[in-house]
ZADO-1210 file (C-alpha; in nm, 4 decimals, padded with zeros to 6 digits):
<atoms>
<atom x="06.3789" y="10.9802" z="07.9790" code="UNK" pos="1"/>
<atom x="06.3800" y="11.3516" z="08.0859" code="UNK" pos="2"/>
<atom x="06.5699" y="11.2972" z="08.4515" code="UNK" pos="3"/>
<atom x="06.8763" y="11.0813" z="08.5514" code="UNK" pos="4"/>
<atom x="07.0472" y="10.9932" z="08.8694" code="UNK" pos="5"/>
<atom x="07.3743" y="11.1724" z="08.9047" code="UNK" pos="6"/>
<atom x="07.6637" y="11.2297" z="09.1766" code="UNK" pos="7"/>
<atom x="07.7667" y="11.5715" z="09.2807" code="UNK" pos="8"/>
<atom x="07.9945" y="11.6689" z="09.5795" code="UNK" pos="9"/>
<atom x="08.1744" y="11.9734" z="09.6573" code="UNK" pos="10"/>
<atom x="08.0283" y="12.0128" z="10.0464" code="UNK" pos="11"/>
<atom x="08.2444" y="11.7325" z="10.1746" code="UNK" pos="12"/>
<atom x="08.0993" y="11.4093" z="10.1094" code="UNK" pos="13"/>
<atom x="07.9105" y="11.2644" z="09.7674" code="UNK" pos="14"/>
<atom x="07.5586" y="11.3010" z="09.7117" code="UNK" pos="15"/>
<atom x="07.2863" y="11.1011" z="09.4777" code="UNK" pos="16"/>
<atom x="07.0741" y="11.3458" z="09.3239" code="UNK" pos="17"/>
<atom x="06.7883" y="11.3794" z="09.0186" code="UNK" pos="18"/>
<atom x="06.9318" y="11.5707" z="08.7524" code="UNK" pos="19"/>
<atom x="06.8188" y="11.6477" z="08.4290" code="UNK" pos="20"/>
<atom x="06.9408" y="11.4273" z="08.1061" code="UNK" pos="21"/>
<atom x="07.2183" y="11.6520" z="07.9100" code="UNK" pos="22"/>
<atom x="07.1724" y="11.6771" z="07.5710" code="UNK" pos="23"/>
<atom x="07.4860" y="11.6261" z="07.3102" code="UNK" pos="24"/>
<atom x="07.5554" y="11.9286" z="07.1073" code="UNK" pos="25"/>
<atom x="07.7918" y="12.0297" z="06.8215" code="UNK" pos="26"/>
<atom x="08.0874" y="11.7690" z="06.8006" code="UNK" pos="27"/>
<atom x="07.9480" y="11.5595" z="07.1216" code="UNK" pos="28"/>
<atom x="07.8410" y="11.2285" z="07.1864" code="UNK" pos="29"/>
<atom x="07.5524" y="11.0953" z="07.4844" code="UNK" pos="30"/>
<atom x="07.6854" y="10.7838" z="07.6536" code="UNK" pos="31"/>
<atom x="07.4722" y="10.5914" z="07.8592" code="UNK" pos="32"/>
<atom x="07.6932" y="10.5075" z="08.1488" code="UNK" pos="33"/>
<atom x="07.7505" y="10.1562" z="08.2014" code="UNK" pos="34"/>
<atom x="08.0135" y="10.2086" z="08.4239" code="UNK" pos="35"/>
<atom x="08.2045" y="10.4598" z="08.5790" code="UNK" pos="36"/>
<atom x="08.5465" y="10.4738" z="08.7720" code="UNK" pos="37"/>
<atom x="08.5874" y="10.6134" z="09.1145" code="UNK" pos="38"/>
<atom x="08.9487" y="10.7762" z="09.1883" code="UNK" pos="39"/>
<atom x="09.1312" y="10.9293" z="09.4202" code="UNK" pos="40"/>
<atom x="09.0767" y="11.3120" z="09.2720" code="UNK" pos="41"/>
<atom x="08.6697" y="11.2133" z="09.3016" code="UNK" pos="42"/>
<atom x="08.7041" y="11.2048" z="09.6939" code="UNK" pos="43"/>
<atom x="08.8935" y="11.5764" z="09.6794" code="UNK" pos="44"/>
<atom x="08.6137" y="11.6976" z="09.4616" code="UNK" pos="45"/>
<atom x="08.3224" y="11.5511" z="09.6791" code="UNK" pos="46"/>
<atom x="08.5079" y="11.7268" z="09.9756" code="UNK" pos="47"/>
<atom x="08.5549" y="12.0917" z="09.8452" code="UNK" pos="48"/>
<atom x="08.8739" y="12.0906" z="09.7723" code="UNK" pos="49"/>
<atom x="08.9193" y="12.1811" z="09.4054" code="UNK" pos="50"/>
<atom x="08.8930" y="12.6087" z="09.5396" code="UNK" pos="51"/>
<atom x="09.1480" y="12.5160" z="09.8050" code="UNK" pos="52"/>
<atom x="09.4236" y="12.3833" z="09.5560" code="UNK" pos="53"/>
<atom x="09.3384" y="12.6555" z="09.2742" code="UNK" pos="54"/>
<atom x="09.1784" y="12.3763" z="09.0281" code="UNK" pos="55"/>
<atom x="08.8021" y="12.5549" z="09.0148" code="UNK" pos="56"/>
<atom x="08.6102" y="12.8751" z="09.0787" code="UNK" pos="57"/>
<atom x="08.3923" y="12.8405" z="09.3858" code="UNK" pos="58"/>
<atom x="08.0150" y="12.6663" z="09.3050" code="UNK" pos="59"/>
<atom x="07.7503" y="12.4883" z="09.5335" code="UNK" pos="60"/>
<atom x="07.8374" y="12.1456" z="09.3985" code="UNK" pos="61"/>
<atom x="08.0418" y="11.9967" z="09.1660" code="UNK" pos="62"/>
<atom x="07.9555" y="11.6996" z="08.9123" code="UNK" pos="63"/>
<atom x="08.1792" y="11.3954" z="08.9891" code="UNK" pos="64"/>
<atom x="08.3402" y="11.0912" z="08.7806" code="UNK" pos="65"/>
<atom x="08.6171" y="11.0922" z="08.5232" code="UNK" pos="66"/>
<atom x="08.6201" y="10.7436" z="08.3390" code="UNK" pos="67"/>
<atom x="08.3165" y="10.6459" z="08.1606" code="UNK" pos="68"/>
<atom x="08.2743" y="10.3039" z="07.9879" code="UNK" pos="69"/>
<atom x="07.9090" y="10.2889" z="07.8078" code="UNK" pos="70"/>
<atom x="07.6845" y="10.2866" z="07.4783" code="UNK" pos="71"/>
<atom x="07.6406" y="10.6320" z="07.2320" code="UNK" pos="72"/>
<atom x="07.2698" y="10.7224" z="07.2453" code="UNK" pos="73"/>
<atom x="07.2767" y="11.0309" z="07.0975" code="UNK" pos="74"/>
<atom x="07.5284" y="11.2391" z="06.8398" code="UNK" pos="75"/>
<atom x="07.5471" y="11.5943" z="06.7932" code="UNK" pos="76"/>
<atom x="07.6353" y="11.7529" z="06.4340" code="UNK" pos="77"/>
<atom x="07.9938" y="11.7119" z="06.3151" code="UNK" pos="78"/>
<atom x="08.1081" y="11.3747" z="06.5211" code="UNK" pos="79"/>
<atom x="08.1852" y="11.0316" z="06.3157" code="UNK" pos="80"/>
<atom x="08.0763" y="10.8085" z="06.6045" code="UNK" pos="81"/>
<atom x="07.7367" y="10.6485" z="06.5568" code="UNK" pos="82"/>
<atom x="07.4185" y="10.5777" z="06.8192" code="UNK" pos="83"/>
<atom x="07.5093" y="10.2095" z="06.9436" code="UNK" pos="84"/>
<atom x="07.8668" y="10.2212" z="06.9757" code="UNK" pos="85"/>
<atom x="08.0826" y="10.0624" z="07.2552" code="UNK" pos="86"/>
<atom x="08.2895" y="10.3806" z="07.3983" code="UNK" pos="87"/>
<atom x="08.5543" y="10.4756" z="07.6512" code="UNK" pos="88"/>
<atom x="08.6189" y="10.8401" z="07.7595" code="UNK" pos="89"/>
<atom x="08.7496" y="11.1106" z="08.0068" code="UNK" pos="90"/>
<atom x="08.5314" y="11.3493" z="08.1323" code="UNK" pos="91"/>
<atom x="08.8694" y="11.5692" z="08.2112" code="UNK" pos="92"/>
<atom x="08.6820" y="11.9460" z="08.2638" code="UNK" pos="93"/>
<atom x="08.6095" y="11.9516" z="08.6316" code="UNK" pos="94"/>
<atom x="08.3642" y="12.2415" z="08.6813" code="UNK" pos="95"/>
<atom x="08.0992" y="12.0518" z="08.4742" code="UNK" pos="96"/>
<atom x="07.7372" y="12.0288" z="08.7180" code="UNK" pos="97"/>
<atom x="07.7219" y="11.6496" z="08.6191" code="UNK" pos="98"/>
<atom x="07.9878" y="11.4221" z="08.5243" code="UNK" pos="99"/>
<atom x="08.0779" y="11.0237" z="08.4507" code="UNK" pos="100"/>
<atom x="07.9119" y="10.8863" z="08.7972" code="UNK" pos="101"/>
<atom x="07.5889" y="10.9233" z="08.6123" code="UNK" pos="102"/>
<atom x="07.3236" y="10.7541" z="08.4373" code="UNK" pos="103"/>
<atom x="07.3898" y="10.9779" z="08.0993" code="UNK" pos="104"/>
<atom x="07.7009" y="11.2118" z="08.0203" code="UNK" pos="105"/>
<atom x="07.7828" y="11.4237" z="07.7309" code="UNK" pos="106"/>
<atom x="08.1488" y="11.4442" z="07.5890" code="UNK" pos="107"/>
<atom x="08.3229" y="11.5790" z="07.3287" code="UNK" pos="108"/>
<atom x="08.4078" y="11.3365" z="07.0539" code="UNK" pos="109"/>
<atom x="08.7174" y="11.3966" z="07.1010" code="UNK" pos="110"/>
<atom x="08.7560" y="11.2379" z="07.4728" code="UNK" pos="111"/>
<atom x="08.6047" y="10.9515" z="07.3357" code="UNK" pos="112"/>
<atom x="08.7547" y="10.6193" z="07.2018" code="UNK" pos="113"/>
<atom x="08.5849" y="10.2459" z="07.0785" code="UNK" pos="114"/>
<atom x="08.5848" y="10.0617" z="07.4046" code="UNK" pos="115"/>
<atom x="08.8045" y="09.7521" z="07.4234" code="UNK" pos="116"/>
<atom x="08.5896" y="09.4374" z="07.2590" code="UNK" pos="117"/>
<atom x="08.7938" y="09.2074" z="07.4750" code="UNK" pos="118"/>
<atom x="08.6651" y="09.3157" z="07.8298" code="UNK" pos="119"/>
<atom x="08.3751" y="09.4268" z="08.0417" code="UNK" pos="120"/>
<atom x="08.2484" y="09.7897" z="08.1132" code="UNK" pos="121"/>
<atom x="08.3938" y="09.7509" z="08.4351" code="UNK" pos="122"/>
<atom x="08.6724" y="09.6475" z="08.2960" code="UNK" pos="123"/>
<atom x="08.6665" y="09.9424" z="08.0602" code="UNK" pos="124"/>
<atom x="08.6131" y="10.2161" z="08.2985" code="UNK" pos="125"/>
<atom x="08.9440" y="10.1674" z="08.4267" code="UNK" pos="126"/>
<atom x="09.1559" y="10.2910" z="08.1431" code="UNK" pos="127"/>
<atom x="09.0630" y="10.6458" z="08.0633" code="UNK" pos="128"/>
<atom x="09.1736" y="10.8617" z="08.3493" code="UNK" pos="129"/>
<atom x="09.4724" y="10.6069" z="08.4627" code="UNK" pos="130"/>
<atom x="09.5758" y="10.5381" z="08.1649" code="UNK" pos="131"/>
<atom x="09.6285" y="10.8785" z="08.0070" code="UNK" pos="132"/>
<atom x="09.7949" y="10.9571" z="08.3141" code="UNK" pos="133"/>
<atom x="10.0173" y="10.7191" z="08.2582" code="UNK" pos="134"/>
<atom x="10.0857" y="10.7876" z="07.8935" code="UNK" pos="135"/>
<atom x="10.0996" y="11.1491" z="07.9112" code="UNK" pos="136"/>
<atom x="10.3846" y="11.0949" z="08.2034" code="UNK" pos="137"/>
<atom x="10.5462" y="10.8956" z="08.0487" code="UNK" pos="138"/>
<atom x="10.5497" y="11.1481" z="07.7521" code="UNK" pos="139"/>
<atom x="10.6824" y="11.4128" z="07.9564" code="UNK" pos="140"/>
<atom x="10.9735" y="11.2202" z="08.0873" code="UNK" pos="141"/>
<atom x="11.1358" y="11.2043" z="07.7778" code="UNK" pos="142"/>
<atom x="11.2836" y="10.8657" z="07.8521" code="UNK" pos="143"/>
<atom x="11.3106" y="10.6338" z="07.5401" code="UNK" pos="144"/>
<atom x="11.4313" y="10.2843" z="07.4726" code="UNK" pos="145"/>
<atom x="11.6738" y="10.1509" z="07.7028" code="UNK" pos="146"/>
<atom x="11.6681" y="10.4354" z="07.9356" code="UNK" pos="147"/>
<atom x="11.5622" y="10.4048" z="08.2818" code="UNK" pos="148"/>
<atom x="11.2526" y="10.5009" z="08.4716" code="UNK" pos="149"/>
<atom x="11.1668" y="10.4351" z="08.8521" code="UNK" pos="150"/>
<atom x="10.7730" y="10.4057" z="08.9304" code="UNK" pos="151"/>
<atom x="10.6732" y="10.4726" z="09.2891" code="UNK" pos="152"/>
<atom x="10.3440" y="10.3183" z="09.3810" code="UNK" pos="153"/>
<atom x="10.3930" y="10.0742" z="09.1036" code="UNK" pos="154"/>
<atom x="10.1475" y="09.7958" z="09.2201" code="UNK" pos="155"/>
<atom x="09.8745" y="10.1182" z="09.2302" code="UNK" pos="156"/>
<atom x="09.5925" y="10.1670" z="08.9429" code="UNK" pos="157"/>
<atom x="09.8387" y="10.4306" z="08.7603" code="UNK" pos="158"/>
<atom x="10.1695" y="10.3054" z="08.8644" code="UNK" pos="159"/>
<atom x="10.0800" y="09.9509" z="08.7258" code="UNK" pos="160"/>
<atom x="09.9983" y="10.0913" z="08.3947" code="UNK" pos="161"/>
<atom x="10.2964" y="10.3270" z="08.3839" code="UNK" pos="162"/>
<atom x="10.5232" y="10.0114" z="08.4106" code="UNK" pos="163"/>
<atom x="10.3371" y="09.8017" z="08.1438" code="UNK" pos="164"/>
<atom x="10.3274" y="10.1281" z="07.9039" code="UNK" pos="165"/>
<atom x="10.7041" y="10.2041" z="07.9822" code="UNK" pos="166"/>
<atom x="10.7879" y="09.8067" z="07.9142" code="UNK" pos="167"/>
<atom x="10.6267" y="09.8407" z="07.6279" code="UNK" pos="168"/>
<atom x="10.8191" y="10.0962" z="07.4912" code="UNK" pos="169"/>
<atom x="11.1922" y="09.9377" z="07.6089" code="UNK" pos="170"/>
<atom x="11.2321" y="10.1619" z="07.9019" code="UNK" pos="171"/>
<atom x="11.4023" y="10.0064" z="08.1996" code="UNK" pos="172"/>
<atom x="11.1679" y="10.0155" z="08.5058" code="UNK" pos="173"/>
<atom x="11.2872" y="10.0009" z="08.8904" code="UNK" pos="174"/>
<atom x="10.9625" y="09.9212" z="09.0573" code="UNK" pos="175"/>
<atom x="10.8756" y="10.0320" z="09.4319" code="UNK" pos="176"/>
<atom x="10.5866" y="09.8997" z="09.6340" code="UNK" pos="177"/>
<atom x="10.4776" y="09.6688" z="09.9167" code="UNK" pos="178"/>
<atom x="10.7080" y="09.3653" z="09.9310" code="UNK" pos="179"/>
<atom x="10.4219" y="09.1484" z="09.8838" code="UNK" pos="180"/>
<atom x="10.3494" y="09.3101" z="09.5569" code="UNK" pos="181"/>
<atom x="10.7181" y="09.1898" z="09.3820" code="UNK" pos="182"/>
<atom x="10.5840" y="08.9247" z="09.1555" code="UNK" pos="183"/>
<atom x="10.2519" y="09.1483" z="09.0782" code="UNK" pos="184"/>
<atom x="10.4566" y="09.4324" z="08.9365" code="UNK" pos="185"/>
<atom x="10.7362" y="09.1948" z="08.7701" code="UNK" pos="186"/>
<atom x="10.4983" y="09.0918" z="08.5978" code="UNK" pos="187"/>
<atom x="10.3940" y="09.4014" z="08.4268" code="UNK" pos="188"/>
<atom x="10.7407" y="09.4252" z="08.3204" code="UNK" pos="189"/>
<atom x="10.9699" y="09.5792" z="08.5679" code="UNK" pos="190"/>
<atom x="11.3228" y="09.4948" z="08.5727" code="UNK" pos="191"/>
<atom x="11.4202" y="09.5396" z="08.8997" code="UNK" pos="192"/>
<atom x="11.2196" y="09.5862" z="09.2414" code="UNK" pos="193"/>
<atom x="11.2904" y="09.7869" z="09.5706" code="UNK" pos="194"/>
<atom x="11.0465" y="09.6726" z="09.8721" code="UNK" pos="195"/>
<atom x="10.8733" y="10.0267" z="10.0250" code="UNK" pos="196"/>
<atom x="11.0345" y="09.9978" z="10.3371" code="UNK" pos="197"/>
<atom x="11.3966" y="10.0448" z="10.2289" code="UNK" pos="198"/>
<atom x="11.5622" y="10.3681" z="10.1798" code="UNK" pos="199"/>
<atom x="11.4901" y="10.4445" z="09.8115" code="UNK" pos="200"/>
<atom x="11.7442" y="10.6559" z="09.6958" code="UNK" pos="201"/>
<atom x="12.0772" y="10.3890" z="09.8302" code="UNK" pos="202"/>
<atom x="11.8563" y="10.1049" z="09.7046" code="UNK" pos="203"/>
<atom x="11.7704" y="10.2537" z="09.3390" code="UNK" pos="204"/>
<atom x="12.1152" y="10.3434" z="09.3075" code="UNK" pos="205"/>
<atom x="12.2928" y="10.0589" z="09.3826" code="UNK" pos="206"/>
<atom x="12.0916" y="09.9003" z="09.0991" code="UNK" pos="207"/>
<atom x="12.1284" y="10.1889" z="08.8680" code="UNK" pos="208"/>
<atom x="12.4443" y="10.3595" z="08.9129" code="UNK" pos="209"/>
<atom x="12.4561" y="10.7511" z="08.9181" code="UNK" pos="210"/>
<atom x="12.0443" y="10.6867" z="08.9602" code="UNK" pos="211"/>
<atom x="11.7480" y="10.6666" z="08.6882" code="UNK" pos="212"/>
<atom x="11.6808" y="10.9116" z="08.3952" code="UNK" pos="213"/>
<atom x="11.3819" y="10.9923" z="08.5583" code="UNK" pos="214"/>
<atom x="11.0602" y="10.8817" z="08.7914" code="UNK" pos="215"/>
<atom x="10.7010" y="10.8926" z="08.7911" code="UNK" pos="216"/>
<atom x="10.6130" y="10.9614" z="09.1149" code="UNK" pos="217"/>
<atom x="10.2688" y="10.8264" z="09.1246" code="UNK" pos="218"/>
<atom x="10.3143" y="10.7437" z="09.5399" code="UNK" pos="219"/>
<atom x="10.3814" y="11.1171" z="09.6180" code="UNK" pos="220"/>
<atom x="10.7030" y="11.0137" z="09.8032" code="UNK" pos="221"/>
<atom x="10.8566" y="11.4021" z="09.6914" code="UNK" pos="222"/>
<atom x="11.2145" y="11.3995" z="09.7636" code="UNK" pos="223"/>
<atom x="11.3271" y="11.0252" z="09.8516" code="UNK" pos="224"/>
<atom x="11.2046" y="10.9390" z="09.4866" code="UNK" pos="225"/>
<atom x="11.4009" y="11.2533" z="09.3785" code="UNK" pos="226"/>
<atom x="11.7104" y="11.1710" z="09.5020" code="UNK" pos="227"/>
<atom x="11.7029" y="10.8226" z="09.3217" code="UNK" pos="228"/>
<atom x="11.6773" y="11.0458" z="09.0178" code="UNK" pos="229"/>
<atom x="12.0372" y="11.1218" z="08.8206" code="UNK" pos="230"/>
<atom x="12.1669" y="11.4971" z="08.8284" code="UNK" pos="231"/>
<atom x="11.9784" y="11.6543" z="08.4873" code="UNK" pos="232"/>
<atom x="11.7181" y="11.3781" z="08.5522" code="UNK" pos="233"/>
<atom x="11.3383" y="11.4238" z="08.4781" code="UNK" pos="234"/>
<atom x="11.0873" y="11.4087" z="08.7861" code="UNK" pos="235"/>
<atom x="10.6912" y="11.4098" z="08.6930" code="UNK" pos="236"/>
<atom x="10.4416" y="11.4672" z="08.9854" code="UNK" pos="237"/>
<atom x="10.0686" y="11.3303" z="08.9128" code="UNK" pos="238"/>
<atom x="09.9380" y="11.5787" z="09.2150" code="UNK" pos="239"/>
<atom x="09.8973" y="11.9694" z="09.2011" code="UNK" pos="240"/>
<atom x="10.1409" y="12.1099" z="09.4606" code="UNK" pos="241"/>
<atom x="10.3235" y="11.8040" z="09.5766" code="UNK" pos="242"/>
<atom x="10.6541" y="11.8261" z="09.3231" code="UNK" pos="243"/>
<atom x="10.9746" y="11.8926" z="09.4839" code="UNK" pos="244"/>
<atom x="11.2048" y="12.1874" z="09.4288" code="UNK" pos="245"/>
<atom x="11.4328" y="12.0901" z="09.1121" code="UNK" pos="246"/>
<atom x="11.7259" y="12.0118" z="09.2820" code="UNK" pos="247"/>
<atom x="12.0645" y="11.9125" z="09.1014" code="UNK" pos="248"/>
<atom x="11.9031" y="12.0214" z="08.7802" code="UNK" pos="249"/>
<atom x="11.6350" y="11.7586" z="08.7838" code="UNK" pos="250"/>
<atom x="11.3579" y="11.8736" z="08.5210" code="UNK" pos="251"/>
<atom x="11.0906" y="11.8585" z="08.7622" code="UNK" pos="252"/>
<atom x="10.6804" y="11.8892" z="08.6265" code="UNK" pos="253"/>
<atom x="10.3693" y="11.8194" z="08.7251" code="UNK" pos="254"/>
<atom x="10.1415" y="11.6296" z="08.4596" code="UNK" pos="255"/>
<atom x="09.7669" y="11.6872" z="08.5193" code="UNK" pos="256"/>
<atom x="09.5723" y="11.4420" z="08.2822" code="UNK" pos="257"/>
<atom x="09.3682" y="11.5838" z="07.9675" code="UNK" pos="258"/>
<atom x="09.1636" y="11.4039" z="07.7135" code="UNK" pos="259"/>
<atom x="09.3037" y="11.2558" z="07.3886" code="UNK" pos="260"/>
<atom x="09.1299" y="11.0286" z="07.1672" code="UNK" pos="261"/>
<atom x="09.4541" y="10.9124" z="06.9837" code="UNK" pos="262"/>
<atom x="09.5893" y="10.7967" z="07.3088" code="UNK" pos="263"/>
<atom x="09.3183" y="10.6301" z="07.4549" code="UNK" pos="264"/>
<atom x="09.2601" y="10.5224" z="07.1437" code="UNK" pos="265"/>
<atom x="09.6306" y="10.3405" z="07.1393" code="UNK" pos="266"/>
<atom x="09.5304" y="10.2573" z="07.5140" code="UNK" pos="267"/>
<atom x="09.2365" y="10.0443" z="07.3807" code="UNK" pos="268"/>
<atom x="09.5054" y="09.8712" z="07.1222" code="UNK" pos="269"/>
<atom x="09.7026" y="09.7718" z="07.4058" code="UNK" pos="270"/>
<atom x="09.4681" y="09.6132" z="07.5880" code="UNK" pos="271"/>
<atom x="09.2911" y="09.3967" z="07.3223" code="UNK" pos="272"/>
<atom x="09.6325" y="09.2839" z="07.2453" code="UNK" pos="273"/>
<atom x="09.6823" y="09.1694" z="07.6227" code="UNK" pos="274"/>
<atom x="09.9472" y="09.3871" z="07.6741" code="UNK" pos="275"/>
<atom x="09.7851" y="09.6118" z="07.9306" code="UNK" pos="276"/>
<atom x="09.6083" y="09.4556" z="08.2088" code="UNK" pos="277"/>
<atom x="09.2719" y="09.6301" z="08.3334" code="UNK" pos="278"/>
<atom x="09.2005" y="09.5656" z="08.7322" code="UNK" pos="279"/>
<atom x="08.8405" y="09.5987" z="08.8968" code="UNK" pos="280"/>
<atom x="08.9172" y="09.5803" z="09.2934" code="UNK" pos="281"/>
<atom x="08.5034" y="09.5849" z="09.3639" code="UNK" pos="282"/>
<atom x="08.1903" y="09.6983" z="09.2287" code="UNK" pos="283"/>
<atom x="07.9052" y="09.9070" z="09.3837" code="UNK" pos="284"/>
<atom x="07.6047" y="10.0785" z="09.2529" code="UNK" pos="285"/>
<atom x="07.5231" y="10.4332" z="09.2077" code="UNK" pos="286"/>
<atom x="07.3089" y="10.4577" z="09.5781" code="UNK" pos="287"/>
<atom x="07.6139" y="10.3036" z="09.7343" code="UNK" pos="288"/>
<atom x="07.8387" y="10.6032" z="09.6201" code="UNK" pos="289"/>
<atom x="07.9774" y="10.7003" z="09.9722" code="UNK" pos="290"/>
<atom x="08.0123" y="10.3456" z="10.0658" code="UNK" pos="291"/>
<atom x="08.2574" y="10.3559" z="09.7261" code="UNK" pos="292"/>
<atom x="08.4322" y="10.6617" z="09.8327" code="UNK" pos="293"/>
<atom x="08.5212" y="10.5283" z="10.1807" code="UNK" pos="294"/>
<atom x="08.6516" y="10.2360" z="10.0824" code="UNK" pos="295"/>
<atom x="08.8908" y="10.4419" z="09.7985" code="UNK" pos="296"/>
<atom x="08.9729" y="10.6632" z="10.1272" code="UNK" pos="297"/>
<atom x="09.0998" y="10.3284" z="10.3056" code="UNK" pos="298"/>
<atom x="09.3656" y="10.2829" z="10.0338" code="UNK" pos="299"/>
<atom x="09.6082" y="10.0171" z="09.9676" code="UNK" pos="300"/>
<atom x="09.3625" y="09.8868" z="09.6329" code="UNK" pos="301"/>
<atom x="09.4702" y="09.6606" z="09.3726" code="UNK" pos="302"/>
<atom x="09.3076" y="09.8085" z="09.0740" code="UNK" pos="303"/>
<atom x="08.9955" y="10.0408" z="09.0777" code="UNK" pos="304"/>
<atom x="08.6888" y="10.0813" z="09.2698" code="UNK" pos="305"/>
<atom x="08.3958" y="10.1073" z="08.9577" code="UNK" pos="306"/>
<atom x="08.0313" y="10.2416" z="08.9640" code="UNK" pos="307"/>
<atom x="07.7781" y="10.0746" z="08.8091" code="UNK" pos="308"/>
<atom x="07.4490" y="10.2871" z="08.7865" code="UNK" pos="309"/>
</atoms>
């Protein structure tokens, strides 16, 4: 096969095109894609917003898709993966012409880990981007066992991982989400719950006097979430350009995901141990990508949308 189907964006909507099958270079693997996740960031790429936010140079089009699950079908020199291995990976670079939403994708081996053995490819494809974002955001908070953490958007894909990973580390979690999601986020490991409609800072401070040690703001609430953090605590934003001013000595940071094979392998280990929950909201074919993006834009998803080439 010399050509493949792939999704590109940049002009306002995702487009299905025919593209050359990529070749694995040194330190790389080519993956035959079994499943590719759909994330909110994909909509920004499709709309051409990367240049607006200073995240990429202006190009005619950009590849779309960060999460992949599939099978290694070609390896470059200097890699330890073998042809036929089932893997997951994160396509973190933003300016590639074709990415994970395609029939084949080439990744650096340092962005790939063996796939979980106890889940489907669709489930596995929900792990890399959101799992690594949650892991790296928790690391950035600096909160350790016994510390307190507020997770906004705790029922969402990133938020759910944040709650589970924090609980796994012995961190006491305050979760905020819609009232109907209380049982879900408590099952993830949240010790306290604040319904979305309540005044957040006052509700959190009633549960944790003085405020929590840190917040990871997956729901992009900004100042109301910052107000729930103790003086000198930490605030982690997950989107470019949305972090609030560092009031009251708060350590404010933005975490932008990166590939990390070790962290990804640890996430896989937690999945296989039954301590991390993978959630697929719906699946679509590559030729249904516009429908998938429209559904993503509607929001209120519990889990991730997944494309199946």
